[in-house]
C-alpha positions as CSV (number, residue, x, y, z in Angstrom):
1,M,-6.3,-14.6,1.4
2,L,-6.9,-11.2,3.4
3,N,-3.4,-10.4,3.7
4,K,-2.9,-10.8,-0.1
5,I,-6.0,-8.6,-0.8
6,F,-4.6,-5.9,1.5
7,G,-1.1,-6.0,-0.3
8,N,-2.2,-5.8,-3.6
9,N,-4.6,-3.0,-2.6
10,L,-1.9,-1.1,-0.6
11,K,0.4,-1.3,-3.7
12,Y,-2.6,-0.4,-6.1
13,F,-3.4,2.9,-4.1
14,R,0.4,3.7,-4.1
15,F,0.7,3.4,-7.7
16,K,-2.0,5.4,-8.1
17,R,-0.4,8.3,-6.2
18,K,2.8,7.6,-7.9
19,Y,4.5,7.2,-4.6
20,T,7.5,4.7,-4.2
21,Q,7.8,2.5,-1.2
22,E,10.2,4.9,0.2
23,R,7.8,7.9,0.1
24,L,5.0,5.9,1.5
25,A,7.2,4.6,4.3
26,E,8.0,8.3,4.9
27,L,4.5,9.6,4.9
28,A,3.2,6.7,7.2
29,N,6.4,6.8,9.4
30,M,7.0,3.2,8.7
31,S,10.1,1.4,7.3
32,V,10.4,0.6,3.8
33,T,10.9,-3.0,4.6
34,Y,7.7,-3.2,6.6
35,I,5.8,-1.4,3.4
36,S,7.4,-4.2,1.3
37,Q,6.4,-7.0,3.6
38,L,2.9,-5.9,3.7
39,E,2.6,-5.5,-0.1
40,A,4.0,-9.1,-0.3
41,G,1.2,-10.2,2.0
42,K,3.6,-11.4,4.6
43,H,2.1,-9.4,7.4
44,S,-1.1,-7.5,8.4
45,P,-1.1,-4.0,9.9
46,S,-2.4,-3.1,13.2
47,F,-5.3,-0.8,13.3
48,K,-3.1,2.0,14.3
49,K,-0.7,1.6,11.3
50,L,-3.9,0.7,8.9
51,E,-5.0,4.4,9.8
52,C,-1.7,5.6,9.0
53,L,-1.6,4.2,5.6
54,A,-4.9,5.1,4.7
55,K,-4.4,8.8,5.6
56,A,-1.2,8.8,3.7
57,L,-2.6,7.4,0.6
58,N,-6.1,9.3,1.1
59,V,-8.3,6.4,1.3
60,E,-10.7,5.0,3.7
61,A,-9.5,1.9,5.7
62,Y,-12.1,-0.5,4.6
63,E,-11.0,0.3,0.9
64,F,-7.7,-2.0,1.5
65,Y,-9.8,-5.0,1.9
66,I,-12.2,-4.8,-1.2
67,E,-10.8,-7.2,-4.0
68,K,-10.0,-5.6,-7.3
69,K,-8.8,-6.5,-10.4
70,L,-5.5,-5.3,-10.7
71,D,-4.3,-6.4,-14.2
72,D,-3.4,-3.1,-15.1
73,L,-0.8,-2.4,-12.4
74,P,2.8,-1.3,-14.0
75,T,5.6,-3.2,-12.4
76,R,7.4,-0.1,-10.9
77,V,6.4,3.5,-10.1
78,D,7.9,5.5,-12.7
79,M,10.4,7.7,-11.0
80,K,10.6,10.7,-13.4
81,F,8.4,13.6,-12.5
């Protein structure tokens, strides 16, 4: 359950910043595959990786674990800037 909440929030914050998974992976020094697996709830990050993600997305680490209503998320980040 926590992995799913974390994954949904990671995706939510990434979309709010208009980052692709590739951009977030670059900023957090992680692989795109790992970011994808986190968002899908397949893995949970270590504390060190949690801190890197929070810094890259400019949020507090605890915010990843607060359940949100996420009905308004787009299916993809708009790549047009």
